[in-house]
Every structure is written in C-alpha cells, then in structure tokens.
Steps between C-alpha positions, in 0.01 A plus 500: 500500500589302192817556296314630195323769702831602652656523152230733387522715810878525450458612139245765605721620787803527268306714257373712785851544633626617158224752476548637849878507456470700174250738652651567840866384473678206647551643849139610560319330788226375264761331280674340796171380650397344166843336471465354853155365398651338197775348719230348723324347202827361364587351837161338524542369142837344587357344816211351296738360237718351769198345670382344173848371420531338841152349484598304192814351660523170694496549875868404550631708209789733589441878505477678168735777617814411676680806632799325663 
C-alpha cells in the first residue's frame, strides 16, 4: 500500500473515531475497536516511512535511530 493511500485511510479513520467517540463515549467497545484500527494504520504508515527512508540511504549508512 502506498503512503498516500495510507494517509487518506488514516484521515478517514480519525474522522470515524471522532464520530464514534462522540456518539458512544470513549470507553465503548466500538470506540476502542476503531482506535485500535487507527493504531494499526499509523503503525503501518510509520513502517512504510521508515522503509522509504532506509531505501534512500547508502548500504553502509548507520541506523537512523540509535537507542543506546
């Protein structure tokens, strides 16, 4: 899935989450499920961005994130 498609899906899911949260409340199972779906999309988006960033680096380039 390309990054632009993911961005659109994330925008749609955010709007859906707001609507569900307003309608059912923040602790309702539908709100929590939608929030988890948004989390999955955001994780996929971050993974895609990281893949694209690494693809443009030379092979021997040090890691982007250093958590030492």
